[in-house]
N, C-alpha and C positions, 0 to 999 in steps of 0.2 A: 670411251663415254664416263661424263658424272655422275654424279646424283644433283650435283644441282641443275645440268643439263643435261638431257636430254634428249637432245639432238645430238644423232648417227655420224660419224663425218666420216667421208667415205673420201680411196686418196686419186680415184680416175672412174669415169667412164672415156669406154677405149669405143672407135669405131663401129666394131662388131658390136656392142652392146647397144650402144645407137639405135644401129639400123631394127635393134630387137624390139627399145622405145618409140623409135619417130616412125610413120609413115614413112614419108619424106626419101625421093631415092635421088642424084644426080641426072637435073645439073645443081636438082633444089634442097638436098639438104647441104642446108652452111653452117654442120658443127664439124668437130673433127674432132675433136675431144670434149670433156670437161672433169677440171677437176677442180679441188677444192671445195669438194659438197657439203653440204653441212645440213643432210636432212634435205627438206622441201625450204629451206630455211632463206637459204643464198649458196652461188655456185658460182665458179667459170668454165664459158664457156670458149672454148678455142676457133677459132677461125682460119687456116691459114690462106691466104690469096694469092692464088696463079696467075697467071696472065693465061693459059690456055682457058681457063671459062666464060664460056657463051659468052656471057653479056658484056664479055670486053669489047666483040667484034662491031655492039654496035656504039656503046658505052663506053667513051665513044671512042671510036682510031686511031685516029692523032695523042692525043690524052686517056686511061684508060684509068674510068673509074666505077667503087665498087659503090651502084645502086643507091639511094637511100635505102628505101623502102626494105631492099636484102642483109640491108646493114637489119633495122634491125628487124624481121622474117628472124634474121643467126642470133636475135635477142629471143624471138620470144621462145623458137628453137628447144636455147636451151633451156628455159624455165618451162616449156613442153617435159618437159626430157626432167629434167628430176622431179617435177612433182607425178609424171608417168614410174618413177619410179620407185616411191611410195608409194602405192596406190598398188601397182601392179602387186600383189603379196598374197597370190592365189586366186587377186581375181580375175572373170572374163574381158576378155579383152574390152581395150577400150582407146578409143579418139579426145583429141583437144583440137579443142577451137579456137583461132583466135576471135577474141572479140574487140580488143578496142585495143587504140596505143592514145593517150591521149600526152598531153607540155613531150613535144616531141624537139629536136634543136636537133642540126647539123655545125657539127663546127668547124672543122677540116675531113680535107676528102683522101676516102682507104682505098691506096694502091693498090698493082698485083708488086710479088714482094713482104706487105704490109701481116705481122698477123695481127689479131681483132682479137686482142680481150675482151669474149663479152661478161660483165660483173652485173650480176641483175641478185637485186636482194626481196625476199614476198614481202611486198608492205596488208596484206589483207588474201586470209581466203574463207570463204562460207560454199557454203555446201559444198558442188561441187564446182568451181569458178576460186578462181585464185586475180593476182592482185600483184604484179610484180616492176619496181624502181631498174631498172639498165640506162647501164652505158660500155659502149662501147672502146675499150681502150686499144692505142700505135704507137706503142713502146712509151707507156707513163701518160701519154698525151689523149684526151678526151673525145673523141671526134663525133659522134651522135648520142643522145638521151634524151631515154622517152618510161615512159607508162605504159605495161601493158599491160594487160587481163585473155584469161583465154578459158576458157568453157570445157569441165571431163564427161565427155558422153560414152555409154555403149554403143559398143560398133558390132552392131547389128549386122547381119550378111542382107547383102542390092537384090 
């Protein structure tokens, strides 16, 4: 951390830490690891896409393709996890709720065997809301892109 850059850079968040940050569990936890974390400013989530995931039984049986909505959800989970990392320091438990998807485009299919790298960059934050621009890349090629926003709320027992 330098004086000119107050953003702390972390090496990585592994699956055990992700489970403590996000409420998602199999089959809906769509991030395996987060690397290159710069506070809540940016990070890269990693999703190893495997054929044994349940969505591939029906999407599509003869040509399995990762559903676009799940790619965008993986982006949102990556952004949510880095926001939770920043906001949880000594604070009560919180939840991150997805608010919007804007400027979403799908460029190429994501299939079993691919590794998606979810490049998330913060556009802005205001109070308990964050906006991120994301790109899901496979082998360096953009598979999907979108701007996502979410809101951090208190996690009160139901």
